[in-house]
N, C-alpha and C positions, 0 to 999 in steps of 0.2 A: 676575818672570815674563818668559818669552821674548817677543820681538817677534811680533806677529800681523799678518795682513793682514785689514783690517776694512772692510766696506762700510757706508755710511750712506745710506739713501734719504731724500730730503728734507734733505740735509745742509747746504744753504745757508739753511735757515730759522733761526729764533731758537734753538730747542733743538738742532737738528742742528749748527749752527756751533759752539756751546759744547762739544758732545760731541766733534766733530772736533778741536778745540783740545786738549781734555783727553787724548784718545787719542794725539795726536802728542807731547804733553808726556811721556807715559810710554813713548815709543819705538816705538809701533805705526805701521804703514804704513796710511794711511787713503785710501779711495776713496769719493768723494762723487758721488751722482747726484741731480740736481734739475732740474725743468723750469722753475724760476724763476717759477712762477705766483704764489706767495706768498713764496718765498725770494728772496734778493738776493745778487748777487756782492759787494756791499759787506760782507756779513757774513763772507765768507771770504777777501777779498783779502789780508789780512795773513798768510794761511797759504800763499800761492802760493810764497813763497821757500823753503819746506821741501820738500826733494827727496822726502820720504815722503808728500806730499800730492798727490792726483790728483782732478781735477774733470771730470765729464762732464755736459754739458747733455742731458737726456733724460727720458723718462717711464717710470714703473714699469709703464705699460700696454704698453710696447714689449717683447714677449716675447723677441725675439732679443737685444736689448740687455741685458736682465736676465739672460738665460742666460749671456752673456759676462761680465758684471760679477760675478755670484755665484760662478762657477766658480773654484776654487782659493783661495777665501777661508776664513778660519777662523771668522769671525763676521759676522753682518749685523744691524744695527739698522734696523728698518723704521719710519721716522718719517714718510714721505711720506703726505700725506692732504690732502683738501680741508678747510680749517679756517675757523673763524669763522662765527658765526651769520649775519651779513649776507651773506657769500659763499654760504653754503649755501642761503639763502632765494632768492637770485637765480639759482642754477644747480644745482637739485636733481639732475638727471640726471648732470651732470659729477661731482657729489659722490658719488653712488652708485657710479658706475663706478670712480672713482679709489680710493675707500675699500674696496670689496669686490673688484672684479676685480684691482686692483693688489696687494692683499694676497694673493690667491690665487696670482697669478703669482710673487710673492716666495717664498711657502711652497713652491710646486711646484718651483721651481728650486733652492731650498735643500735640499729633500728629495732631489733627484737627486744632490746633491753632499755630503750630510750636513753642511751648514753650520748651526751653531747660530744661532737667530734670536730677537731680542727685538722684540716687536710693541708699539708704543706705542698704548695705548687712552686713553680719556678719562672723566672723571667724568660726562659727559653720559649715559653708558649707564645711570646710576643712575635715570634717569627722573624722574617728577614727584612721587614719594612724599616725604613728610617723613622725614628720617633720624632714627633714635633718638638719644638724648642723646650717645652715644659715637661717632656718625657712621655712615656707610654701610660695611658690611662687604663683602668681595668676593663672598660667596655670597648676598647679600640678594636678595629678589624685587624686581621693578620694574614700574612702570606707565607706559605711554606714551600720548600723545594720539592723535587720529584719524589715519587713513591719509591723509585729505584735507588735513592740516595739515603743510606742508613743514618746519615748525619741528622735526619729529622725524626728518627724514631723516638728519642727522648722527648722532644718538644710535643709531638703529637700524642704520645702516651699520657703525658701530664695534662694536656688539654682535655683528653677524655676523662681523666680524673676529676677535673673541674666540672665537666658536664654531669658526671655521675653524682658528685656531691650535691650539686644544685637540683638534680632530679630527685634525689632522696629528700631534700628539703621541701620541694614543691609537692611531690606525690605521697611521701611517707610521713611528712611533718617531722622529719629528723632534725633536731637542732644541730646545724653544721655551719662552719665558716671556712672559707678557702683563703689561705694566705699565700700570695705570690711573692716569693723571696728573690731579691736582687743581690747577688754576689756578696754573701755573708763571709766574713773573715774573722780569724782570731786564733788563740792557742788551741792546739790539738788538731787543727785542720791539716790534712795530708795533701801533699802535692802529687801523690801517686796517680791521681785520676784526672790530671790536667788543671788543677787549681793553681792559678798563676802566682798569687802572693806568697804562699809557703814555698813554692818552687823557687821564686826569685831569692827569697831569704836564705834558703838552703844553699843555693849556688853561690851567693855572695859570702856566706860564712865559710864555705869551703875554698873560696878563691877560684871557683870554676867560672867559666863563661856564663853570663846571664843571658839566656836565650829568649829573644823577642821574636815571636812568630808573625808572619805576614806574607803578603804577596804583591805582585805588581799591579793588581786591580785597584789598589788604594795605597795611599802613602803608608809605607811599611812601619808598623808600630804606632801609627797615629789613631788607631781605633780607640775609642774611649769607653770607660766603664765607671760605675759608681760602687764603692766598696763600703758595706755597712759593718760596724763592729758587732760582734756576737752579743755583747752585753745589752746593747740597744735593742737588738732583734728579739732576744729572749724576753725582755721586759714587755715588748709589744705583743708577743705571742700570748703571754699569760694574761695581759689586760684584755686582748681581743677575745680570748676564750671565756672570760668572765664578764663580757658585755653582751647582753641579750640583743641589743639593737643591731648587731652586726650579723646575726644569723641569716643564712641564705644569701650571703654576699661574698664577692671576691675582693680582696683588699691587698694592695701593694704594700710591701714593707721593705725598706732598704735605706740608702742614703742618696741624696741628690748632689753630693760633692763629686764632680766629674773630673776624671784624669785620664790622660792618654797612657797607653802601655809603655811608650818610650819614657814618659815622665815618671811613671811608676818604677821602672827599672833604675833610673837615675836616683830616685828618692831612696830606694832600698839600698843601693850601693853606697850612698852618702851616709845613711843611718847606721849601716854596718861598719862603715869606714873600711870598705873592701877595695882590694886592688883588682877585682874581677873586671874583665873586659865585657862590654855589652855587645853581643853578637846578634845580627839579624839572620833568621833562619826562615826559609820558605816553607809554607805549609806542606808542600809535596814531600818534604823530608821526614815529616812526622805523621801525616794523616793520609788516608786513601785519596785518590784522585777525585775531584769534585767536592772536596770539603769546602764549606762556605762559612765565613765569619761575618760579624756584624760591625759596621762602622761605629755605631753608637748604641749604647744600652743604658738608658736612663729612666728611672721610674717617676711617674707623676705621683706625688705623695699627698695631694690635696685631700683625698678621701680619708686616709688614716689619720691625718692631722685633725680633721674635723671631728671624726668619730671618737678618738681616744686622746686627743691632744698630743699626738706623737711628735717628738722633737729629738732627732739624733743628737746625742751629747758627745760622743767620742769622735774626734777628728781622725782622719786617715793616718796621719803621722804617728799619733798615739797608738793606734791599732797595730801598725807595723812594729813599733817598739816592743809591744807586748808579745808579738809573734817571734821577734828576734830573741827576747829574753827566754821564751819558752823553748825554742830550738837549742839555744846555748845550754840550757839546763838539762835538756833531754839527751844531748850528745855525750 
């Protein structure tokens, strides 16, 4: 493939920095914009020496800046968002504006310049329903909690992002694909915003208690998740961006290897060879009253497997080992 000029919003974040690295490795010219609210220059400092890498500190809410950055680009990966349950609960207005208005600005400017866009969404949009045995499909109905419960701000704002992207595809003929990500993990991911795997690894390495959150409404720590390795996810994002058949669609990307949070804590403890105690903590001690969790969160990957022959290659244990090695080296 010929070299492209590619914009990544939120490119100094965990996923964005890995994407930038991958695109540079295939010869593309990469332009990153990030306001560094959750991203970090440490994630991209190793890319500075590449003449095809360009970084701008700024916000997707800055229309003048986004117009300048999107112009004359071939593609735009829109990853910028207010992320993490703890951050959203503390700043719901900021989250709504960043996730909805920021996405609308990106899509509007991309439409003016006919720049193909990949919009990153989240499994949070699946809501509070229990998934079927084979996981949440892209077109499943969903149920959210009360409008008075800020816990649902992130899910609802990202759902609006999906509607915006599809509306631009239908009405403006903008080439766009929405990728719904399910629990991506890997090196550089921070536990500061509620991400469970880097948090467990950090606690285990320090010999601190490994805190498993839960409550009496379900078996404590028996809620299950599927964790996808960053390398598998990045390969899928790039392939989806460059597959015209997926335009105008929402596509799940993740892993279907399911594990309970209790099992995850034990696995991390074992792989670190840690003496940490696994401690069960009630949600009330960490989150506002009314916080709701999900018993299961599993993607149905039928669609992405059919469209791009997606097959996750990295098992969870290998992913955890990479995170352990990264945190050891960073400490």
